[in-house]
N, C-alpha and C positions, 0 to 999 in steps of 0.2 A: 540435513533434512533427512537424509533416506533413512539414517538410525529411526526413523519413527514410521517407518514402512513395516507392518504386523503388528504395530502395539492398536490398542485400544481408542477410541477420537476420547475417552476420559481421562487418560494420561495426558493428552495434551491439553486436556481443558485444565491437567492441576497445574501444570507445567505453563501456559503460556497464557491462560484465562481465558474466555469465552472471546469467540471468532467474530471480528468486525459484522460480517455476513456469511450465510448460510443460502448456498442454491442446489441443485436439483444436478445429477451429474449424469442422466437421462439413462441411468441403469438400475435404478431403483434405490442407491444412496444418494449421498450427499458431499459438497465441494464443502470446504471449510477455507472461510477467507480473511486473514490476515492483514491488514493494512495500516501503516503508517507514514506519515508525514515526514520526508528530509528534510529538514530546514539546510540549504546551498547559502544561506546569505542575503544580503540586499544590496543593492544598486543603488546607488546616489542620484538624485536627482540632481535638477541641470537646472541654468539660469540661462536661458537664450535671449538676442535681441534680434528683432530681424531689422530689414533693409532702414523701415520706416520709424526703426526705434522702438517698437512697441515691445517692450519685455514680457515673458513667460516662461513658467517656471513648471517643470515635470516634477512630480512627488516621485520619492525613492520608494522602490519596488522587492516585494519580498519575491525572493528565488526559491526553489524544492522543486520534488515530486513524491510520488506516492511509491512506498517498495510495496507489495505486495507479495504474499506469500500463500500457497494455496495444497490444502490437504485434500486426496480425496479417499472417498470413506464409505464403504460398501456395505449393504443393508446390514449388516451384523456388528456395525459398528467402529471395522479392523479399516485401519489405513492402507490404501493399497498402492498409491501415488502420489507423489508431489509435483508440484512448480514453482516458478520464481519469476518476478518482474522487477527490475528494478537492481540496484545494489545493495 
C-alpha cells in the first residue's frame, strides 16, 4: 500500500475501483475506504437435549470479519497516507 503514496486517487480508482465509502480527513482532503468481508467459514448447528428431554437446535452461524484499507488523499487528489485493519 505504501507504493500508492504520491499517486493520484484516479490511479487508485482505475486499479481498485470505487471505494466502499469516502469520508473527510479533517484537513480539506478525504479518506477513501475500501471494505471487504472475509468469510472464514461456518460453525455447525447443534442439537441439545435438556434434563427434561426437551430438544433444541441452534442454527449454523457464518463467521468472518471485515478487511478495511484506507487511503488518505489531500485536496489535490494525491494520496499521502494509508492505514489498514484486518488481514
